[in-house]
All heavy atoms as TSV, in Angstrom:
chain	resi	resn	atom	element	x	y	z
A	1	MET	N	N	-0.208	-23.890	-9.353
A	1	MET	CA	C	0.523	-23.373	-8.224
A	1	MET	C	C	1.019	-24.492	-7.313
A	1	MET	O	O	2.041	-24.350	-6.675
A	1	MET	CB	C	-0.337	-22.404	-7.431
A	1	MET	CG	C	-0.510	-21.081	-8.100
A	1	MET	SD	S	1.101	-20.292	-8.211
A	1	MET	CE	C	0.695	-18.817	-9.010
A	2	THR	N	N	0.261	-25.571	-7.260
A	2	THR	CA	C	0.709	-26.681	-6.423
A	2	THR	C	C	2.051	-27.198	-6.911
A	2	THR	O	O	2.917	-27.551	-6.114
A	2	THR	CB	C	-0.340	-27.807	-6.399
A	2	THR	OG1	O	-1.579	-27.258	-5.948
A	2	THR	CG2	C	0.067	-28.932	-5.472
A	3	ALA	N	N	2.255	-27.202	-8.225
A	3	ALA	CA	C	3.528	-27.650	-8.777
A	3	ALA	C	C	4.666	-26.728	-8.338
A	3	ALA	O	O	5.812	-27.150	-8.251
A	3	ALA	CB	C	3.452	-27.703	-10.304
A	4	ALA	N	N	4.364	-25.479	-8.049
A	4	ALA	CA	C	5.378	-24.519	-7.609
A	4	ALA	C	C	5.594	-24.592	-6.095
A	4	ALA	O	O	6.352	-23.811	-5.537
A	4	ALA	CB	C	4.979	-23.113	-8.013
A	5	GLY	N	N	4.922	-25.501	-5.434
A	5	GLY	CA	C	5.090	-25.652	-3.999
A	5	GLY	C	C	4.162	-24.787	-3.166
A	5	GLY	O	O	4.363	-24.629	-1.971
A	6	ILE	N	N	3.141	-24.209	-3.784
A	6	ILE	CA	C	2.192	-23.357	-3.058
A	6	ILE	C	C	0.871	-24.110	-2.981
A	6	ILE	O	O	0.287	-24.457	-4.006
A	6	ILE	CB	C	2.001	-22.008	-3.777
A	6	ILE	CG1	C	3.333	-21.277	-3.863
A	6	ILE	CG2	C	0.956	-21.165	-3.060
A	6	ILE	CD1	C	3.292	-20.043	-4.716
A	7	SER	N	N	0.423	-24.341	-1.779
A	7	SER	CA	C	-0.838	-25.069	-1.606
A	7	SER	C	C	-2.016	-24.155	-1.932
A	7	SER	O	O	-1.904	-22.925	-1.867
A	7	SER	CB	C	-0.962	-25.575	-0.173
A	7	SER	OG	O	-1.236	-24.499	0.703
A	8	PRO	N	N	-3.158	-24.735	-2.267
A	8	PRO	CA	C	-4.356	-23.916	-2.514
A	8	PRO	C	C	-4.716	-23.036	-1.313
A	8	PRO	O	O	-5.151	-21.902	-1.483
A	8	PRO	CB	C	-5.442	-24.951	-2.797
A	8	PRO	CG	C	-4.694	-26.126	-3.346
A	8	PRO	CD	C	-3.395	-26.146	-2.577
A	9	ALA	N	N	-4.514	-23.537	-0.097
A	9	ALA	CA	C	-4.830	-22.744	1.097
A	9	ALA	C	C	-3.900	-21.541	1.213
A	9	ALA	O	O	-4.338	-20.441	1.565
A	9	ALA	CB	C	-4.726	-23.613	2.348
A	10	GLU	N	N	-2.602	-21.738	0.932
A	10	GLU	CA	C	-1.649	-20.623	0.980
A	10	GLU	C	C	-1.977	-19.585	-0.082
A	10	GLU	O	O	-1.939	-18.381	0.180
A	10	GLU	CB	C	-0.219	-21.130	0.776
A	10	GLU	CG	C	0.304	-21.954	1.926
A	10	GLU	CD	C	1.615	-22.645	1.624
A	10	GLU	OE1	O	1.828	-23.084	0.478
A	10	GLU	OE2	O	2.432	-22.741	2.549
A	11	LEU	N	N	-2.316	-20.041	-1.268
A	11	LEU	CA	C	-2.689	-19.126	-2.343
A	11	LEU	C	C	-3.944	-18.348	-1.968
A	11	LEU	O	O	-4.014	-17.130	-2.176
A	11	LEU	CB	C	-2.904	-19.888	-3.649
A	11	LEU	CG	C	-3.251	-19.052	-4.860
A	11	LEU	CD1	C	-2.173	-18.022	-5.153
A	11	LEU	CD2	C	-3.478	-19.930	-6.077
A	12	ALA	N	N	-4.917	-19.005	-1.373
A	12	ALA	CA	C	-6.155	-18.326	-0.959
A	12	ALA	C	C	-5.861	-17.259	0.088
A	12	ALA	O	O	-6.460	-16.176	0.054
A	12	ALA	CB	C	-7.150	-19.354	-0.420
A	13	THR	N	N	-4.915	-17.529	0.985
A	13	THR	CA	C	-4.543	-16.544	2.000
A	13	THR	C	C	-3.941	-15.304	1.360
A	13	THR	O	O	-4.272	-14.173	1.727
A	13	THR	CB	C	-3.539	-17.165	3.004
A	13	THR	OG1	O	-4.164	-18.271	3.634
A	13	THR	CG2	C	-3.101	-16.151	4.039
A	14	VAL	N	N	-3.080	-15.508	0.375
A	14	VAL	CA	C	-2.469	-14.377	-0.330
A	14	VAL	C	C	-3.530	-13.586	-1.087
A	14	VAL	O	O	-3.549	-12.355	-1.038
A	14	VAL	CB	C	-1.352	-14.863	-1.276
A	14	VAL	CG1	C	-0.860	-13.732	-2.173
A	14	VAL	CG2	C	-0.202	-15.464	-0.484
A	15	VAL	N	N	-4.413	-14.279	-1.769
A	15	VAL	CA	C	-5.485	-13.616	-2.526
A	15	VAL	C	C	-6.357	-12.786	-1.588
A	15	VAL	O	O	-6.684	-11.634	-1.884
A	15	VAL	CB	C	-6.323	-14.649	-3.318
A	15	VAL	CG1	C	-7.591	-14.015	-3.870
A	15	VAL	CG2	C	-5.489	-15.249	-4.436
A	16	ASP	N	N	-6.704	-13.344	-0.431
A	16	ASP	CA	C	-7.519	-12.605	0.542
A	16	ASP	C	C	-6.791	-11.350	1.028
A	16	ASP	O	O	-7.399	-10.285	1.170
A	16	ASP	CB	C	-7.879	-13.486	1.739
A	16	ASP	CG	C	-8.905	-14.552	1.405
A	16	ASP	OD1	O	-9.560	-14.449	0.346
A	16	ASP	OD2	O	-9.043	-15.496	2.210
A	17	ALA	N	N	-5.498	-11.466	1.288
A	17	ALA	CA	C	-4.721	-10.314	1.761
A	17	ALA	C	C	-4.674	-9.224	0.700
A	17	ALA	O	O	-4.842	-8.035	1.003
A	17	ALA	CB	C	-3.304	-10.740	2.133
A	18	VAL	N	N	-4.466	-9.593	-0.543
A	18	VAL	CA	C	-4.426	-8.601	-1.632
A	18	VAL	C	C	-5.785	-7.942	-1.793
A	18	VAL	O	O	-5.872	-6.724	-1.941
A	18	VAL	CB	C	-3.959	-9.257	-2.951
A	18	VAL	CG1	C	-4.148	-8.320	-4.129
A	18	VAL	CG2	C	-2.506	-9.702	-2.840
A	19	ARG	N	N	-6.827	-8.730	-1.748
A	19	ARG	CA	C	-8.185	-8.160	-1.855
A	19	ARG	C	C	-8.452	-7.159	-0.730
A	19	ARG	O	O	-9.040	-6.111	-0.952
A	19	ARG	CB	C	-9.234	-9.264	-1.833
A	19	ARG	CG	C	-9.335	-10.008	-3.123
A	19	ARG	CD	C	-10.464	-10.999	-3.100
A	19	ARG	NE	N	-10.526	-11.698	-4.379
A	19	ARG	CZ	C	-10.887	-12.960	-4.513
A	19	ARG	NH1	N	-11.259	-13.661	-3.457
A	19	ARG	NH2	N	-10.897	-13.519	-5.699
A	20	TRP	N	N	-8.034	-7.492	0.505
A	20	TRP	CA	C	-8.246	-6.583	1.630
A	20	TRP	C	C	-7.465	-5.285	1.434
A	20	TRP	O	O	-7.995	-4.198	1.640
A	20	TRP	CB	C	-7.830	-7.256	2.939
A	20	TRP	CG	C	-8.005	-6.340	4.108
A	20	TRP	CD1	C	-9.162	-6.061	4.767
A	20	TRP	CD2	C	-6.985	-5.558	4.747
A	20	TRP	NE1	N	-8.924	-5.160	5.777
A	20	TRP	CE2	C	-7.597	-4.829	5.791
A	20	TRP	CE3	C	-5.625	-5.398	4.533
A	20	TRP	CZ2	C	-6.891	-3.972	6.609
A	20	TRP	CZ3	C	-4.926	-4.542	5.365
A	20	TRP	CH2	C	-5.555	-3.843	6.379
A	21	HIS	N	N	-6.205	-5.392	1.031
A	21	HIS	CA	C	-5.375	-4.201	0.862
A	21	HIS	C	C	-5.882	-3.299	-0.249
A	21	HIS	O	O	-5.659	-2.091	-0.215
A	21	HIS	CB	C	-3.915	-4.586	0.584
A	21	HIS	CG	C	-3.153	-4.884	1.825
A	21	HIS	ND1	N	-2.708	-3.909	2.683
A	21	HIS	CD2	C	-2.763	-6.061	2.370
A	21	HIS	CE1	C	-2.079	-4.456	3.696
A	21	HIS	NE2	N	-2.100	-5.765	3.537
A	22	ARG	N	N	-6.523	-3.866	-1.250
A	22	ARG	CA	C	-7.012	-3.069	-2.377
A	22	ARG	C	C	-8.516	-2.831	-2.319
A	22	ARG	O	O	-9.108	-2.344	-3.281
A	22	ARG	CB	C	-6.645	-3.741	-3.708
A	22	ARG	CG	C	-5.144	-3.933	-3.909
A	22	ARG	CD	C	-4.286	-2.731	-3.613
A	22	ARG	NE	N	-4.455	-1.658	-4.553
A	22	ARG	CZ	C	-3.895	-0.461	-4.440
A	22	ARG	NH1	N	-3.127	-0.191	-3.423
A	22	ARG	NH2	N	-4.101	0.473	-5.323
A	23	SER	N	N	-9.160	-3.153	-1.200
A	23	SER	CA	C	-10.603	-2.954	-1.080
A	23	SER	C	C	-10.925	-1.463	-1.038
A	23	SER	O	O	-10.118	-0.653	-0.576
A	23	SER	CB	C	-11.139	-3.635	0.178
A	23	SER	OG	O	-10.712	-2.942	1.333
A	24	PRO	N	N	-12.095	-1.073	-1.524
A	24	PRO	CA	C	-12.471	0.348	-1.502
A	24	PRO	C	C	-12.424	0.951	-0.102
A	24	PRO	O	O	-11.992	2.093	0.075
A	24	PRO	CB	C	-13.894	0.346	-2.059
A	24	PRO	CG	C	-13.966	-0.868	-2.916
A	24	PRO	CD	C	-13.093	-1.894	-2.231
A	25	LYS	N	N	-12.849	0.199	0.917
A	25	LYS	CA	C	-12.829	0.725	2.282
A	25	LYS	C	C	-11.401	0.990	2.735
A	25	LYS	O	O	-11.093	2.042	3.300
A	25	LYS	CB	C	-13.507	-0.261	3.230
A	25	LYS	CG	C	-13.569	0.226	4.660
A	25	LYS	CD	C	-14.280	-0.765	5.558
A	25	LYS	CE	C	-14.306	-0.254	6.984
A	25	LYS	NZ	N	-14.955	-1.188	7.883
A	26	ARG	N	N	-10.506	0.050	2.490
A	26	ARG	CA	C	-9.101	0.201	2.889
A	26	ARG	C	C	-8.460	1.355	2.130
A	26	ARG	O	O	-7.727	2.155	2.701
A	26	ARG	CB	C	-8.353	-1.117	2.632
A	26	ARG	CG	C	-6.877	-1.031	2.846
A	26	ARG	CD	C	-6.546	-0.921	4.332
A	26	ARG	NE	N	-5.099	-0.916	4.474
A	26	ARG	CZ	C	-4.429	-0.051	5.200
A	26	ARG	NH1	N	-5.061	0.855	5.898
A	26	ARG	NH2	N	-3.137	-0.088	5.260
A	27	LEU	N	N	-8.711	1.444	0.834
A	27	LEU	CA	C	-8.135	2.531	0.038
A	27	LEU	C	C	-8.644	3.885	0.511
A	27	LEU	O	O	-7.884	4.851	0.588
A	27	LEU	CB	C	-8.435	2.328	-1.444
A	27	LEU	CG	C	-7.712	1.154	-2.096
A	27	LEU	CD1	C	-8.208	0.969	-3.526
A	27	LEU	CD2	C	-6.220	1.344	-2.063
A	28	SER	N	N	-9.912	3.949	0.872
A	28	SER	CA	C	-10.484	5.199	1.360
A	28	SER	C	C	-9.803	5.623	2.664
A	28	SER	O	O	-9.450	6.799	2.830
A	28	SER	CB	C	-11.982	5.027	1.586
A	28	SER	OG	O	-12.527	6.176	2.170
A	29	GLN	N	N	-9.602	4.665	3.571
A	29	GLN	CA	C	-8.921	4.978	4.833
A	29	GLN	C	C	-7.494	5.458	4.578
A	29	GLN	O	O	-7.023	6.410	5.188
A	29	GLN	CB	C	-8.889	3.736	5.731
A	29	GLN	CG	C	-10.234	3.331	6.251
A	29	GLN	CD	C	-10.182	1.963	6.930
A	29	GLN	OE1	O	-9.235	1.202	6.789
A	29	GLN	NE2	N	-11.241	1.653	7.673
A	30	MET	N	N	-6.805	4.783	3.654
A	30	MET	CA	C	-5.424	5.141	3.356
A	30	MET	C	C	-5.360	6.542	2.752
A	30	MET	O	O	-4.525	7.353	3.141
A	30	MET	CB	C	-4.812	4.117	2.396
A	30	MET	CG	C	-3.349	4.359	2.094
A	30	MET	SD	S	-2.624	3.054	1.072
A	30	MET	CE	C	-3.685	3.059	-0.353
A	31	TRP	N	N	-6.261	6.846	1.816
A	31	TRP	CA	C	-6.257	8.163	1.183
A	31	TRP	C	C	-6.588	9.255	2.186
A	31	TRP	O	O	-6.025	10.346	2.138
A	31	TRP	CB	C	-7.214	8.177	-0.006
A	31	TRP	CG	C	-6.578	7.642	-1.251
A	31	TRP	CD1	C	-5.918	6.456	-1.390
A	31	TRP	CD2	C	-6.511	8.273	-2.517
A	31	TRP	NE1	N	-5.466	6.318	-2.667
A	31	TRP	CE2	C	-5.819	7.415	-3.383
A	31	TRP	CE3	C	-6.985	9.481	-3.000
A	31	TRP	CZ2	C	-5.576	7.741	-4.708
A	31	TRP	CZ3	C	-6.757	9.794	-4.331
A	31	TRP	CH2	C	-6.048	8.934	-5.169
A	32	GLN	N	N	-7.487	8.973	3.135
A	32	GLN	CA	C	-7.807	9.962	4.175
A	32	GLN	C	C	-6.593	10.238	5.052
A	32	GLN	O	O	-6.321	11.380	5.411
A	32	GLN	CB	C	-8.981	9.480	5.018
A	32	GLN	CG	C	-10.301	9.521	4.289
A	32	GLN	CD	C	-11.425	8.890	5.097
A	32	GLN	OE1	O	-11.253	8.489	6.242
A	32	GLN	NE2	N	-12.603	8.794	4.484
A	33	SER	N	N	-5.845	9.195	5.366
A	33	SER	CA	C	-4.630	9.362	6.177
A	33	SER	C	C	-3.586	10.182	5.431
A	33	SER	O	O	-2.949	11.073	5.996
A	33	SER	CB	C	-4.044	7.999	6.547
A	33	SER	OG	O	-4.908	7.293	7.371
A	34	ILE	N	N	-3.418	9.897	4.146
A	34	ILE	CA	C	-2.454	10.648	3.335
A	34	ILE	C	C	-2.880	12.104	3.232
A	34	ILE	O	O	-2.054	13.012	3.359
A	34	ILE	CB	C	-2.293	10.012	1.937
A	34	ILE	CG1	C	-1.632	8.628	2.046
A	34	ILE	CG2	C	-1.491	10.921	1.008
A	34	ILE	CD1	C	-1.648	7.829	0.759
A	35	ALA	N	N	-4.176	12.346	3.031
A	35	ALA	CA	C	-4.679	13.719	2.936
A	35	ALA	C	C	-4.406	14.482	4.226
A	35	ALA	O	O	-3.989	15.647	4.192
A	35	ALA	CB	C	-6.174	13.704	2.631
A	36	GLN	N	N	-4.595	13.837	5.357
A	36	GLN	CA	C	-4.339	14.481	6.647
A	36	GLN	C	C	-2.857	14.834	6.794
A	36	GLN	O	O	-2.508	15.930	7.245
A	36	GLN	CB	C	-4.765	13.556	7.788
A	36	GLN	CG	C	-4.567	14.153	9.162
A	36	GLN	CD	C	-5.010	13.206	10.258
A	36	GLN	OE1	O	-5.553	12.138	10.006
A	36	GLN	NE2	N	-4.774	13.607	11.490
A	37	ILE	N	N	-1.981	13.946	6.390
A	37	ILE	CA	C	-0.539	14.211	6.459
A	37	ILE	C	C	-0.174	15.377	5.547
A	37	ILE	O	O	0.609	16.255	5.932
A	37	ILE	CB	C	0.263	12.948	6.102
A	37	ILE	CG1	C	0.084	11.884	7.193
A	37	ILE	CG2	C	1.743	13.264	5.897
A	37	ILE	CD1	C	0.547	10.502	6.791
A	38	LEU	N	N	-0.745	15.412	4.353
A	38	LEU	CA	C	-0.465	16.517	3.426
A	38	LEU	C	C	-0.874	17.850	4.031
A	38	LEU	O	O	-0.137	18.835	3.945
A	38	LEU	CB	C	-1.169	16.288	2.087
A	38	LEU	CG	C	-0.602	15.168	1.211
A	38	LEU	CD1	C	-1.509	14.922	0.013
A	38	LEU	CD2	C	0.811	15.491	0.762
A	39	VAL	N	N	-2.034	17.893	4.665
A	39	VAL	CA	C	-2.499	19.122	5.317
A	39	VAL	C	C	-1.525	19.519	6.421
A	39	VAL	O	O	-1.174	20.694	6.554
A	39	VAL	CB	C	-3.931	18.949	5.863
A	39	VAL	CG1	C	-4.310	20.084	6.788
A	39	VAL	CG2	C	-4.928	18.836	4.716
A	40	GLU	N	N	-1.065	18.538	7.198
A	40	GLU	CA	C	-0.150	18.828	8.308
A	40	GLU	C	C	1.172	19.419	7.831
A	40	GLU	O	O	1.785	20.208	8.545
A	40	GLU	CB	C	0.113	17.552	9.118
A	40	GLU	CG	C	-1.083	17.114	9.941
A	40	GLU	CD	C	-0.879	15.781	10.630
A	40	GLU	OE1	O	0.237	15.220	10.590
A	40	GLU	OE2	O	-1.858	15.281	11.215
A	41	VAL	N	N	1.607	19.048	6.635
A	41	VAL	CA	C	2.875	19.592	6.125
A	41	VAL	C	C	2.655	20.802	5.214
A	41	VAL	O	O	3.597	21.316	4.621
A	41	VAL	CB	C	3.727	18.514	5.401
A	41	VAL	CG1	C	4.099	17.399	6.343
A	41	VAL	CG2	C	3.030	18.003	4.146
A	42	GLY	N	N	1.401	21.246	5.099
A	42	GLY	CA	C	1.111	22.451	4.342
A	42	GLY	C	C	0.863	22.255	2.864
A	42	GLY	O	O	0.881	23.217	2.100
A	43	ALA	N	N	0.607	21.030	2.446
A	43	ALA	CA	C	0.315	20.762	1.033
A	43	ALA	C	C	-1.191	20.582	0.847
A	43	ALA	O	O	-1.899	20.177	1.766
A	43	ALA	CB	C	1.043	19.504	0.574
A	44	GLU	N	N	-1.654	20.918	-0.330
A	44	GLU	CA	C	-3.073	20.743	-0.644
A	44	GLU	C	C	-3.369	19.243	-0.788
A	44	GLU	O	O	-2.638	18.532	-1.477
A	44	GLU	CB	C	-3.424	21.456	-1.956
A	44	GLU	CG	C	-3.411	22.957	-1.854
A	44	GLU	CD	C	-4.545	23.479	-0.996
A	44	GLU	OE1	O	-5.654	22.930	-1.053
A	44	GLU	OE2	O	-4.306	24.438	-0.240
A	45	PRO	N	N	-4.440	18.768	-0.156
A	45	PRO	CA	C	-4.774	17.346	-0.256
A	45	PRO	C	C	-5.590	17.021	-1.512
A	45	PRO	O	O	-6.675	16.440	-1.448
A	45	PRO	CB	C	-5.577	17.090	1.017
A	45	PRO	CG	C	-6.248	18.393	1.281
A	45	PRO	CD	C	-5.259	19.450	0.832
A	46	THR	N	N	-5.065	17.391	-2.672
A	46	THR	CA	C	-5.749	17.092	-3.926
A	46	THR	C	C	-5.539	15.630	-4.284
A	46	THR	O	O	-4.623	14.973	-3.782
A	46	THR	CB	C	-5.206	17.968	-5.067
A	46	THR	OG1	O	-3.823	17.627	-5.276
A	46	THR	CG2	C	-5.337	19.453	-4.749
A	47	SER	N	N	-6.357	15.107	-5.177
A	47	SER	CA	C	-6.202	13.708	-5.573
A	47	SER	C	C	-4.846	13.477	-6.237
A	47	SER	O	O	-4.237	12.420	-6.051
A	47	SER	CB	C	-7.346	13.252	-6.478
A	47	SER	OG	O	-7.406	14.028	-7.639
A	48	ASP	N	N	-4.356	14.456	-6.989
A	48	ASP	CA	C	-3.025	14.323	-7.602
A	48	ASP	C	C	-1.934	14.227	-6.537
A	48	ASP	O	O	-1.039	13.390	-6.631
A	48	ASP	CB	C	-2.720	15.503	-8.526
A	48	ASP	CG	C	-3.444	15.424	-9.851
A	48	ASP	OD1	O	-3.946	14.337	-10.202
A	48	ASP	OD2	O	-3.503	16.462	-10.542
A	49	ASN	N	N	-1.995	15.106	-5.528
A	49	ASN	CA	C	-0.993	15.076	-4.463
A	49	ASN	C	C	-1.074	13.787	-3.640
A	49	ASN	O	O	-0.053	13.238	-3.233
A	49	ASN	CB	C	-1.127	16.288	-3.550
A	49	ASN	CG	C	-0.593	17.545	-4.192
A	49	ASN	OD1	O	0.112	17.492	-5.192
A	49	ASN	ND2	N	-0.939	18.683	-3.623
A	50	ILE	N	N	-2.282	13.316	-3.406
A	50	ILE	CA	C	-2.447	12.058	-2.674
A	50	ILE	C	C	-1.844	10.907	-3.478
A	50	ILE	O	O	-1.115	10.071	-2.937
A	50	ILE	CB	C	-3.928	11.803	-2.340
A	50	ILE	CG1	C	-4.419	12.841	-1.323
A	50	ILE	CG2	C	-4.139	10.381	-1.824
A	50	ILE	CD1	C	-5.920	12.826	-1.086
A	51	SER	N	N	-2.095	10.872	-4.773
A	51	SER	CA	C	-1.526	9.820	-5.628
A	51	SER	C	C	-0.006	9.883	-5.634
A	51	SER	O	O	0.668	8.854	-5.556
A	51	SER	CB	C	-2.045	9.951	-7.062
A	51	SER	OG	O	-3.404	9.662	-7.118
A	52	ARG	N	N	0.531	11.087	-5.725
A	52	ARG	CA	C	1.994	11.241	-5.704
A	52	ARG	C	C	2.575	10.760	-4.376
A	52	ARG	O	O	3.578	10.054	-4.342
A	52	ARG	CB	C	2.374	12.702	-5.922
A	52	ARG	CG	C	2.208	13.167	-7.331
A	52	ARG	CD	C	2.751	14.587	-7.485
A	52	ARG	NE	N	2.312	15.125	-8.749
A	52	ARG	CZ	C	1.411	16.101	-8.888
A	52	ARG	NH1	N	0.888	16.679	-7.825
A	52	ARG	NH2	N	1.069	16.516	-10.085
A	53	ALA	N	N	1.943	11.143	-3.287
A	53	ALA	CA	C	2.436	10.732	-1.963
A	53	ALA	C	C	2.357	9.217	-1.806
A	53	ALA	O	O	3.274	8.601	-1.254
A	53	ALA	CB	C	1.625	11.423	-0.870
A	54	GLU	N	N	1.299	8.621	-2.306
A	54	GLU	CA	C	1.152	7.168	-2.225
A	54	GLU	C	C	2.271	6.469	-2.999
A	54	GLU	O	O	2.878	5.517	-2.513
A	54	GLU	CB	C	-0.213	6.755	-2.757
A	54	GLU	CG	C	-0.490	5.275	-2.629
A	54	GLU	CD	C	-1.848	4.892	-3.176
A	54	GLU	OE1	O	-2.402	5.613	-4.023
A	54	GLU	OE2	O	-2.349	3.840	-2.759
A	55	ARG	N	N	2.577	6.963	-4.193
A	55	ARG	CA	C	3.656	6.369	-5.002
A	55	ARG	C	C	5.011	6.562	-4.332
A	55	ARG	O	O	5.838	5.644	-4.318
A	55	ARG	CB	C	3.669	6.961	-6.406
A	55	ARG	CG	C	2.524	6.458	-7.282
A	55	ARG	CD	C	2.685	6.859	-8.727
A	55	ARG	NE	N	2.846	8.275	-8.954
A	55	ARG	CZ	C	1.855	9.123	-9.164
A	55	ARG	NH1	N	0.606	8.703	-9.180
A	55	ARG	NH2	N	2.095	10.404	-9.374
A	56	LEU	N	N	5.248	7.742	-3.755
A	56	LEU	CA	C	6.518	7.981	-3.061
A	56	LEU	C	C	6.665	7.067	-1.853
A	56	LEU	O	O	7.745	6.525	-1.595
A	56	LEU	CB	C	6.621	9.445	-2.626
A	56	LEU	CG	C	6.844	10.458	-3.744
A	56	LEU	CD1	C	6.705	11.874	-3.216
A	56	LEU	CD2	C	8.207	10.249	-4.374
A	57	TYR	N	N	5.583	6.883	-1.114
A	57	TYR	CA	C	5.623	5.997	0.045
A	57	TYR	C	C	5.921	4.565	-0.393
A	57	TYR	O	O	6.756	3.888	0.209
A	57	TYR	CB	C	4.307	6.057	0.812
A	57	TYR	CG	C	4.273	5.072	1.953
A	57	TYR	CD1	C	4.910	5.365	3.148
A	57	TYR	CD2	C	3.630	3.855	1.826
A	57	TYR	CE1	C	4.899	4.466	4.205
A	57	TYR	CE2	C	3.621	2.947	2.868
A	57	TYR	CZ	C	4.249	3.257	4.052
A	57	TYR	OH	O	4.235	2.358	5.079
A	58	ALA	N	N	5.244	4.122	-1.448
A	58	ALA	CA	C	5.464	2.754	-1.937
A	58	ALA	C	C	6.910	2.572	-2.395
A	58	ALA	O	O	7.531	1.546	-2.122
A	58	ALA	CB	C	4.495	2.443	-3.074
A	59	ARG	N	N	7.451	3.576	-3.066
A	59	ARG	CA	C	8.844	3.494	-3.519
A	59	ARG	C	C	9.799	3.446	-2.327
A	59	ARG	O	O	10.735	2.647	-2.293
A	59	ARG	CB	C	9.191	4.682	-4.413
A	59	ARG	CG	C	10.572	4.565	-5.018
A	59	ARG	CD	C	10.964	5.742	-5.870
A	59	ARG	NE	N	9.894	6.255	-6.692
A	59	ARG	CZ	C	9.796	7.517	-7.098
A	59	ARG	NH1	N	10.721	8.404	-6.756
A	59	ARG	NH2	N	8.806	7.913	-7.854
A	60	ALA	N	N	9.546	4.280	-1.331
A	60	ALA	CA	C	10.403	4.289	-0.140
A	60	ALA	C	C	10.296	2.972	0.618
A	60	ALA	O	O	11.296	2.444	1.102
A	60	ALA	CB	C	10.013	5.455	0.764
A	61	GLU	N	N	9.096	2.433	0.685
A	61	GLU	CA	C	8.903	1.162	1.374
A	61	GLU	C	C	9.645	0.040	0.655
A	61	GLU	O	O	10.315	-0.763	1.283
A	61	GLU	CB	C	7.413	0.848	1.472
A	61	GLU	CG	C	7.097	-0.336	2.351
A	61	GLU	CD	C	5.612	-0.515	2.525
A	61	GLU	OE1	O	4.892	-0.623	1.509
A	61	GLU	OE2	O	5.160	-0.557	3.673
A	62	ARG	N	N	9.547	0.003	-0.681
A	62	ARG	CA	C	10.281	-1.017	-1.451
A	62	ARG	C	C	11.773	-0.860	-1.248
A	62	ARG	O	O	12.501	-1.834	-1.069
A	62	ARG	CB	C	9.944	-0.922	-2.939
A	62	ARG	CG	C	8.624	-1.542	-3.311
A	62	ARG	CD	C	8.460	-1.667	-4.805
A	62	ARG	NE	N	8.687	-0.441	-5.539
A	62	ARG	CZ	C	7.777	0.488	-5.779
A	62	ARG	NH1	N	6.539	0.327	-5.334
A	62	ARG	NH2	N	8.062	1.568	-6.470
A	63	SER	N	N	12.242	0.377	-1.260
A	63	SER	CA	C	13.659	0.630	-1.093
A	63	SER	C	C	14.141	0.177	0.277
A	63	SER	O	O	15.205	-0.426	0.397
A	63	SER	CB	C	13.938	2.120	-1.278
A	63	SER	OG	O	15.296	2.398	-1.034
A	64	SER	N	N	13.347	0.439	1.320
A	64	SER	CA	C	13.769	0.041	2.663
A	64	SER	C	C	13.733	-1.470	2.809
A	64	SER	O	O	14.518	-2.040	3.562
A	64	SER	CB	C	12.900	0.708	3.728
A	64	SER	OG	O	11.588	0.205	3.695
A	65	LEU	N	N	12.846	-2.130	2.095
A	65	LEU	CA	C	12.804	-3.587	2.144
A	65	LEU	C	C	14.003	-4.190	1.426
A	65	LEU	O	O	14.532	-5.218	1.829
A	65	LEU	CB	C	11.499	-4.113	1.527
A	65	LEU	CG	C	10.229	-3.840	2.317
A	65	LEU	CD1	C	9.016	-4.283	1.521
A	65	LEU	CD2	C	10.258	-4.555	3.652
A	66	LEU	N	N	14.424	-3.524	0.355
A	66	LEU	CA	C	15.556	-4.030	-0.423
A	66	LEU	C	C	16.889	-3.659	0.216
A	66	LEU	O	O	17.884	-4.342	0.039
A	66	LEU	CB	C	15.503	-3.471	-1.847
A	66	LEU	CG	C	14.317	-3.931	-2.680
A	66	LEU	CD1	C	14.313	-3.207	-4.026
A	66	LEU	CD2	C	14.350	-5.432	-2.895
A	67	ASN	N	N	16.930	-2.542	0.954
A	67	ASN	CA	C	18.159	-2.063	1.573
A	67	ASN	C	C	17.948	-1.804	3.060
A	67	ASN	O	O	17.977	-0.653	3.485
A	67	ASN	CB	C	18.622	-0.769	0.883
A	67	ASN	CG	C	18.849	-0.969	-0.600
A	67	ASN	OD1	O	19.553	-1.884	-0.987
A	67	ASN	ND2	N	18.244	-0.117	-1.405
A	68	PRO	N	N	17.749	-2.850	3.844
A	68	PRO	CA	C	17.523	-2.622	5.280
A	68	PRO	C	C	18.773	-2.025	5.948
A	68	PRO	O	O	19.883	-2.332	5.568
A	68	PRO	CB	C	17.238	-4.017	5.818
A	68	PRO	CG	C	17.786	-4.961	4.812
A	68	PRO	CD	C	17.765	-4.237	3.487
A	69	THR	N	N	18.535	-1.164	6.925
A	69	THR	CA	C	19.654	-0.491	7.600
A	69	THR	C	C	20.194	-1.308	8.750
A	69	THR	O	O	21.264	-1.024	9.254
A	69	THR	CB	C	19.209	0.884	8.133
A	69	THR	OG1	O	18.094	0.700	9.005
A	69	THR	CG2	C	18.853	1.805	7.001
A	70	SER	N	N	19.461	-2.295	9.207
A	70	SER	CA	C	19.956	-3.094	10.327
A	70	SER	C	C	20.449	-4.444	9.876
A	70	SER	O	O	20.249	-4.905	8.828
A	70	SER	CB	C	18.868	-3.275	11.374
A	70	SER	OG	O	17.702	-3.830	10.819
């Protein structure tokens, strides 16, 4: 990675961020938030619906990053 211009410290920062975002505690909090939103809109907070909502959110987020409106 150093040859690619990324220092070991920068790589460690990225690795730490990915680990935090995918940690069981973080995922549990995220799934609870999604379940609450599903209930608020009248959908069943099943694991399938939560997974679908998570994928839709990720797709929308990628799309907004690729096509900013401002």
